[in-house]
One Martini backbone bead per residue (centre of mass of N, CA, C, O) as a GRO file, in nm:
protein
  181
    1MET     BB    1   0.057   0.064  -0.018
    2ARG     BB    2   0.299   0.253  -0.003
    3ILE     BB    3   0.368   0.248  -0.311
    4ALA     BB    4   0.098   0.354  -0.415
    5THR     BB    5   0.113   0.627  -0.267
    6LYS     BB    6   0.376   0.726  -0.396
    7ALA     BB    7   0.281   0.708  -0.689
    8LEU     BB    8   0.043   0.900  -0.660
    9THR     BB    9   0.201   1.143  -0.559
   10LEU     BB   10   0.393   1.166  -0.798
   11GLY     BB   11   0.172   1.199  -1.013
   12LEU     BB   12   0.053   1.463  -0.895
   13ILE     BB   13   0.308   1.631  -0.913
   14LEU     BB   14   0.350   1.604  -1.220
   15LEU     BB   15   0.077   1.723  -1.297
   16ALA     BB   16   0.120   1.998  -1.160
   17ILE     BB   17   0.369   2.077  -1.324
   18PHE     BB   18   0.243   2.061  -1.601
   19CYS     BB   19   0.008   2.261  -1.554
   20GLY     BB   20   0.180   2.500  -1.463
   21SER     BB   21   0.350   2.522  -1.719
   22PHE     BB   22   0.128   2.558  -1.919
   23TYR     BB   23   0.006   2.813  -1.795
   24PHE     BB   24   0.255   2.992  -1.805
   25PHE     BB   25   0.308   2.977  -2.119
   26TYR     BB   26   0.027   3.061  -2.212
   27ARG     BB   27   0.016   3.339  -2.069
   28ARG     BB   28   0.269   3.453  -2.199
   29ALA     BB   29   0.161   3.443  -2.491
   30GLN     BB   30  -0.098   3.627  -2.428
   31LYS     BB   31   0.077   3.898  -2.331
   32LYS     BB   32   0.116   3.999  -2.592
   33SER     BB   33   0.139   4.288  -2.737
   34PRO     BB   34   0.044   4.509  -2.930
   35PRO     BB   35   0.133   4.709  -3.154
   36THR     BB   36   0.353   4.976  -3.174
   37GLN     BB   37   0.538   5.238  -3.271
   38GLN     BB   38   0.802   5.084  -3.196
   39ASP     BB   39   0.749   4.858  -3.423
   40LEU     BB   40   0.860   5.013  -3.676
   41ILE     BB   41   1.130   4.873  -3.700
   42LEU     BB   42   1.005   4.626  -3.857
   43THR     BB   43   0.947   4.818  -4.125
   44GLU     BB   44   1.227   4.886  -4.255
   45ALA     BB   45   1.215   4.681  -4.496
   46VAL     BB   46   0.993   4.884  -4.657
   47LEU     BB   47   1.126   5.139  -4.646
   48ASP     BB   48   1.197   5.312  -4.934
   49ARG     BB   49   1.014   5.128  -5.111
   50PRO     BB   50   0.848   4.976  -5.330
   51LEU     BB   51   0.556   4.877  -5.402
   52PRO     BB   52   0.427   4.604  -5.435
   53LYS     BB   53   0.253   4.409  -5.604
   54ALA     BB   54  -0.086   4.479  -5.708
   55ASP     BB   55  -0.436   4.333  -5.662
   56LEU     BB   56  -0.683   4.561  -5.685
   57VAL     BB   57  -1.035   4.529  -5.618
   58ASN     BB   58  -1.356   4.580  -5.673
   59ILE     BB   59  -1.691   4.499  -5.671
   60SER     BB   60  -1.663   4.479  -6.005
   61ASN     BB   61  -1.364   4.358  -6.060
   62GLU     BB   62  -1.187   4.609  -6.079
   63GLN     BB   63  -0.878   4.721  -6.141
   64LEU     BB   64  -0.634   4.894  -6.006
   65ALA     BB   65  -0.428   5.097  -6.133
   66ASP     BB   66  -0.096   5.111  -6.100
   67GLU     BB   67  -0.053   5.417  -6.167
   68GLU     BB   68  -0.258   5.518  -5.953
   69LEU     BB   69  -0.109   5.397  -5.702
   70ARG     BB   70   0.189   5.543  -5.796
   71ARG     BB   71   0.045   5.831  -5.777
   72GLY     BB   72   0.130   6.018  -5.542
   73LYS     BB   73  -0.058   6.052  -5.248
   74LYS     BB   74  -0.100   5.772  -5.022
   75VAL     BB   75  -0.341   5.584  -4.815
   76LEU     BB   76  -0.328   5.271  -4.689
   77VAL     BB   77  -0.617   5.104  -4.551
   78PHE     BB   78  -0.612   4.835  -4.348
   79MET     BB   79  -0.925   4.652  -4.344
   80MET     BB   80  -1.225   4.536  -4.175
   81PRO     BB   81  -1.573   4.499  -4.141
   82ASP     BB   82  -1.517   4.318  -3.851
   83CYS     BB   83  -1.361   4.573  -3.723
   84GLU     BB   84  -1.395   4.771  -3.459
   85PRO     BB   85  -1.157   4.977  -3.484
   86CYS     BB   86  -1.224   5.047  -3.779
   87ASP     BB   87  -1.500   5.173  -3.723
   88HIS     BB   88  -1.403   5.398  -3.525
   89GLU     BB   89  -1.186   5.534  -3.732
   90ASN     BB   90  -1.346   5.619  -3.984
   91ALA     BB   91  -1.445   5.904  -3.905
   92PHE     BB   92  -1.165   6.021  -3.867
   93LEU     BB   93  -1.054   5.965  -4.156
   94LYS     BB   94  -1.258   6.146  -4.298
   95THR     BB   95  -1.154   6.413  -4.176
   96VAL     BB   96  -0.868   6.389  -4.278
   97ALA     BB   97  -0.938   6.368  -4.580
   98THR     BB   98  -1.079   6.646  -4.594
   99ASN     BB   99  -0.813   6.809  -4.491
  100ARG     BB  100  -0.645   6.617  -4.715
  101GLN     BB  101  -0.642   6.674  -5.049
  102ASP     BB  102  -0.339   6.561  -5.114
  103LEU     BB  103  -0.477   6.294  -5.028
  104LYS     BB  104  -0.530   5.942  -5.077
  105PHE     BB  105  -0.772   5.721  -4.962
  106LEU     BB  106  -0.737   5.358  -4.927
  107TYR     BB  107  -0.929   5.081  -4.895
  108VAL     BB  108  -0.809   4.762  -4.766
  109ILE     BB  109  -0.878   4.419  -4.813
  110PRO     BB  110  -0.674   4.143  -4.727
  111PHE     BB  111  -0.919   3.944  -4.635
  112GLY     BB  112  -1.149   3.710  -4.730
  113ASN     BB  113  -1.457   3.758  -4.861
  114LYS     BB  114  -1.483   3.956  -5.117
  115ASP     BB  115  -1.786   4.021  -5.168
  116GLU     BB  116  -1.877   4.055  -4.876
  117ALA     BB  117  -1.664   4.262  -4.778
  118LEU     BB  118  -1.721   4.485  -4.989
  119LYS     BB  119  -2.020   4.529  -4.930
  120ILE     BB  120  -1.995   4.604  -4.631
  121ALA     BB  121  -1.779   4.828  -4.657
  122GLN     BB  122  -1.932   5.019  -4.844
  123ALA     BB  123  -2.171   5.067  -4.649
  124LYS     BB  124  -2.005   5.155  -4.394
  125TYR     BB  125  -1.777   5.370  -4.532
  126GLY     BB  126  -1.873   5.522  -4.812
  127LEU     BB  127  -1.658   5.369  -4.989
  128ALA     BB  128  -1.441   5.233  -5.223
  129PRO     BB  129  -1.320   4.941  -5.183
  130PHE     BB  130  -1.047   4.710  -5.168
  131TYR     BB  131  -0.917   4.400  -5.286
  132ASP     BB  132  -0.668   4.160  -5.205
  133ARG     BB  133  -0.589   3.962  -5.439
  134GLY     BB  134  -0.436   3.690  -5.281
  135SER     BB  135  -0.275   3.860  -5.062
  136ASN     BB  136  -0.001   3.977  -5.179
  137LEU     BB  137   0.043   4.251  -5.045
  138SER     BB  138   0.014   4.166  -4.752
  139ARG     BB  139   0.243   3.958  -4.753
  140SER     BB  140   0.473   4.150  -4.849
  141LEU     BB  141   0.406   4.339  -4.574
  142ASP     BB  142   0.317   4.171  -4.324
  143ILE     BB  143  -0.011   4.152  -4.319
  144TYR     BB  144  -0.220   4.009  -4.033
  145GLN     BB  145  -0.350   4.284  -3.944
  146VAL     BB  146  -0.590   4.516  -3.808
  147PRO     BB  147  -0.505   4.823  -3.845
  148ILE     BB  148  -0.328   4.965  -4.134
  149LYS     BB  149  -0.094   5.219  -4.243
  150VAL     BB  150   0.016   5.336  -4.574
  151PHE     BB  151   0.258   5.555  -4.695
  152LEU     BB  152   0.264   5.709  -5.020
  153GLU     BB  153   0.514   5.815  -5.271
  154ASP     BB  154   0.516   5.733  -5.578
  155GLY     BB  155   0.522   5.413  -5.465
  156ILE     BB  156   0.662   5.486  -5.195
  157ILE     BB  157   0.748   5.382  -4.883
  158LYS     BB  158   0.743   5.600  -4.594
  159LYS     BB  159   0.504   5.485  -4.400
  160VAL     BB  160   0.395   5.321  -4.084
  161TRP     BB  161   0.080   5.228  -3.923
  162LEU     BB  162   0.006   4.991  -3.639
  163ASP     BB  163  -0.268   5.146  -3.548
  164ALA     BB  164  -0.524   5.263  -3.392
  165THR     BB  165  -0.750   5.572  -3.385
  166THR     BB  166  -0.958   5.578  -3.109
  167SER     BB  167  -0.810   5.800  -2.966
  168GLU     BB  168  -0.717   6.118  -2.913
  169SER     BB  169  -0.413   6.063  -2.889
  170LYS     BB  170  -0.387   5.891  -3.150
  171GLN     BB  171  -0.495   6.110  -3.339
  172ALA     BB  172  -0.271   6.314  -3.284
  173GLU     BB  173  -0.038   6.132  -3.369
  174PHE     BB  174  -0.135   6.087  -3.659
  175LYS     BB  175  -0.133   6.380  -3.751
  176ALA     BB  176   0.170   6.416  -3.700
  177TRP     BB  177   0.263   6.186  -3.883
  178LEU     BB  178   0.115   6.319  -4.142
  179SER     BB  179   0.241   6.612  -4.158
  180GLY     BB  180   0.507   6.512  -4.325
  181ALA     BB  181   0.335   6.440  -4.603
   0.00000   0.00000   0.00000
């Protein structure tokens, strides 16, 4: 009986160690914070480089002309119609776009069901969004979450904003970020 008790005790201790370790490492992985402006260091690989090949199409399946995308100052706003932060910042971005007539804002949906996402986004955001067909542009820029904004000047990536602008402080930061554009 004494051996059975020791074996049971040892088994419970090992189980407790396993469960504790699993919980510790699982919680640690979950605590990774969302990207901040400090994470822009990660985007240095794309800064001052030409925008990769893009296949952006609208709801009518018409492709955005490459020369249109690469001419002038553009802000590509990567967002999804089921993204709550995207919804909140949409009104703010409309005011910025109204005040910055020198910039053209283009909403890009990087993944999901093309027809459904474009239809919902067009109704929600009041402008004609584009879908990244094949997600080639998103993958080339390592965009796997939204919202993200990419500032282009004549097709060259000048700046990347990796966060939503849902608070007044973030909106002020974004306006300052954009003021140099």
